[in-house]
N, C-alpha and C positions, 0 to 999 in steps of 0.2 A: 483271583476272588477266592475265598475260604467259606466253608461250609459252617451251617450254625448247628453245631451235636446238640445243642441243650434247646432245639427246636422240633415242638409237635409236629413239623413237616418231616416225614420219612426222610433219611440221609439220601436214599435213592432217586427220591424224587426232585430233593434239592440240585443232585449232581444234573440230571436227567435234563433239570429247568436251566441249567448253569450251559451244557452243550448246546440245549436249544437257542439260545440266546445265543450265543459262540454264532450258530451256524446263521442264525438271522443275520446278523450285525457281518456277516461277511468274513469271519475269522476262520470259518472252515466251509471253502466254497464248494459247489456239484463234484462230485467224483473224488474230491481230498476224504483224506483218511483220519480218522480218527483216533484218539489215545486208545489204547489198548487197555483191557482189564486190569492188567498186571499194570499200566501204568496211571491209570485211572485211581487203584488202589490205595497207589503208594503216595499218588499229589494231594489226595483228600484224606490220607491214612484210615482208610476204611476196607472192611473187606471186599476180598476180591465179587464173593457174592453179591454185595451190594453194589459193585461196579456192574456187575454184567444183568444185574434186574434194570439200572442205569439205561443202558444200553437196547434192552430190550424193550424198553417204553419208547425209544425213538425208533427203533423199527416198526414197532408195531401202529404206532403213530404214521408210518411212511416218510419218515425223514431222514431216515437212513437205511441200507442194505447191508446184508456181512457178504463176503465171499471167502468160501472156505479156504483156511488155509492162510487167507492175506489178510483179512481183519475186517472193520466196519467202513463203512463209507456213504459219505454224505450224497441224498439221494435227487433227481431230479424232480421237482414240483409234478406232483397227481397230474395225472391227464383227468380234465374234467369232460363228460359229458352231461348233456343237454336230454332226458327223455321226452322229447315231443316231435323227433324226427326218426323216419326208418335210414338207418345210412346202412352203409358195409362198414367193414372194421377199416379198410384202406380209404374210403371217403372219410371217414370220422380221424383217422388219424393226420391226414394230409392235412383237412383242415385247421389242427392243430399247429400247421408248421413242421411240421417231422416227417419221415418218411418211411412208409410202411413197406414189410418185409413177410415173409413168410417160409418157413423153414417145415416141409411135407412128410408127416409121420407115416401116412395112409392114406393109399388111393384103390379102391376095388370096388368091383360090382358084386353085391351078395343079393341072398334070398333075402326077403324080408320077414322078420318073425311075428306074430300076431300083435303084439301092440304097438310095434312099432307103424305093424297096418294100420292101424285105427288111428293112430294122430296122421297116416300122410292121408287116410280115408282110400287105401288100394287094399286090392287082395290080397289076402296072403300067401306069400309064396310065390308075389312080383318080385323083380327084381330092380333095387335100389343103389345108388352111388353113396357111397361112403368116403368123405375126406375129413383128415384128422391132420390136424398143421397148429404149428406153435408160432402163432403171431407177435412179430417184433416191432417195435418204433425205435429208431435208429439202432438199430441192430441189437437194441437190449428186449428179451422176453418177457412180454405183457400179459399172454394168454392163451391156454391151449382150448383148441376148438374142434369140435369133431359133428359135421354138418352128414343130415341123411337126406337124398331127395331122389324121388321117384324115377328110376331108369327111361322109362317112356318120355320122359316130359324133355330128356338132353341126353340122347343119346350120341354115342362117342364120345362123349365129354372130356372121358379121361384117354382118349386117342388122341385128343386134339390141340390139349392144351396144359400146360405147365405151371401147375397151382403153386408152384416156390415163389413163380412171378406174376403171375395174373392175377386179377380181384375176379373171384367168382361169381360175384351180382351183377360186376359188368358185363362179362361174357353172358351169363343167361338173359338181360334183357338187352344187347346188342346181337346175340348171333341166335337164341333161341327164340326170341321174342316174349319173355315169360316176366311182366309184368310184377313186381313185387312191392305191394299197395298198403298192405298193412300188417301186424303181427301182431300177437297174444305172448308176451314175454313175463315168466315167473322170476323173480330175483331172491336169494338168499344168500346169507353169508355163515361162513364155517371154516375148521383149519382145513390143511391141504391133505390128501393122500399122497403116498409116498411116489408112484409117479407123477404126481402133477409137480412136487418137489424138485423133481429130476429135471422134466421137461424146461420147468421157469426158473430154474436154480435158485430156490427160495429155500429159505428155514421154514420147517415143519412149525414154527412156531406163530408163523406169519399168516392172519386169516388171509381167505381169500373171499370173492362173491362170484356164485356159480348162477347162472343163465339158463333158463333152458326157455325156446321161444321155438313158435310155430308161425310161419310167414306165409302171407294168403295174397294170391291173385285176384283181379279186379272179378272175379267170378265168386269169391270169397271160399276160394277151394287151397288147401295147402298146396305149397311148394318144396317149402323145405322144413326140415326140422332140425334146430342147433343143440346141443349141450358146449356152455362157455365157460371156462372158467379163468379169474381176472386176478392178477397180482393184487391184494388188497390195500399194500404199501406203494401201490405207483398208480391209482386208478380211484378214479370217485365219481359218484351221480349225483346228477343237480337237476332237480324236479321242478319246473314252474307250474305254478298255483295259480288260480285267478281267484275271486272273491265273485260269488252270484245270488243278488236279492231274488233270483225264483227259486233258490236252494230254502231259503227259511219260512219255518214255519210258523 
């Protein structure tokens, strides 16, 4: 297929559309490598900058991902989460037929600072458990997650469990009797920070979704405070909305 050089549609968008169609038609399957900037530039008689813009658009829409020094590859469809149930990462990923795992970065007991003490409603200077993990789906990094827990709610947590393998929510429910009932979660989008790019193997131009969540027990007391950063090219949110006549005035 050729480009329409006299069209009002920019050439990089035309190339992006052609590649997207080839992906959707199965010419490029999940995991396969797309032509390089140089190959696209030669094939369509455009500059490498134009080819680069086309590849960047595909990545921004989550259709592809880059591997440093190796090229651009077709991504699997985004993981779709509905925002109507409180589930753990492991539960959510298994429900989608994928295998969850973690890579533990930090596991420590620390003294809480004043801001975190307010979030968890504990006394300043109390001990908290801090867990920082890269969360993976089918061995592919999907999220960077840091969890803060009041230590008195889960004593000896770090001595008893390996959170490279264990589900934190399952442990808290099963072995500490902590009912995780509801959560207040804030979601925003931004570009990733350098450490997030490293942890998630993510290009700095690909947006991420940042989640900030406080999870509560049956007594409406905080059990955890979590900051998570999810790859925007592999993860999407679905919100279920219902019309209510009672809201109409």
